[in-house]
N, C-alpha and C positions, 0 to 999 in steps of 0.2 A: 503494500499499499504506499509505503514511503516513496518509492520510485514512481509510482503511478502519479500521485498528487504532487510531488515536488517538480516533476518534469511537465506537468500540465500547463499549457500556455494560458489557460483561463485562471487556474488557482494556484500555480506555483509560487508565485510571489507572496501569497497569503498563507501557505501551508507552513505549519510549525512541526507537528509530530502525529504518529499513529501508534495506537497500542491496543492489544487484544484485551478485552474485559472479561470475556467468557468464551470458553471453547468446548465443544462437546463432540466427540468421536462417534457417539451413539447416533446422534441425529445430524451430523455434519453441519452443526450450527456454529457460527462464530459472530460475536458481538464485539465491535471495535469502536474506540473513540478517536475522532479526528480532531486536531486542534488547529485552528487557524487564527492568524492575528489580522484582524480586520481594520481598515482605516477609519477615521472619524465618520460619523453617519453621513452617507451621500445617498441622495434620492434613488430609491429602487435597488441599491446594492444588496441589502439583505434579503429583499424580496426576490431578486433575480439571480445574482451570482451565488449567493449563499443559500439558495433554495435547496432543500433536501433532495428533491428530484434531480436537479442539475448535478449535484455533487455525486449522487448515485450513478447518473449516466456517464460521468467521466470514467468511473471504474467499469461500468458495461462496455463502453467503447473500447477501453484498453483490452478487455477480455476478447471481444470480437475481432480485434486487430490482430491478436496473436493467433 
């Protein structure tokens, strides 16, 4: 995850860290926490760039590209 988000043209400059919060072999489930450093409030920044769907789609696109 660190490589995916730190090299993202859209999020790389804001990305700080990623860590696994929970991992289960039984259900193949991983919960992780992403940390971003965001600029002072800018209109639409949190609603668009930091939108959970947008962040998730960065990871999806990386998986599809591989």
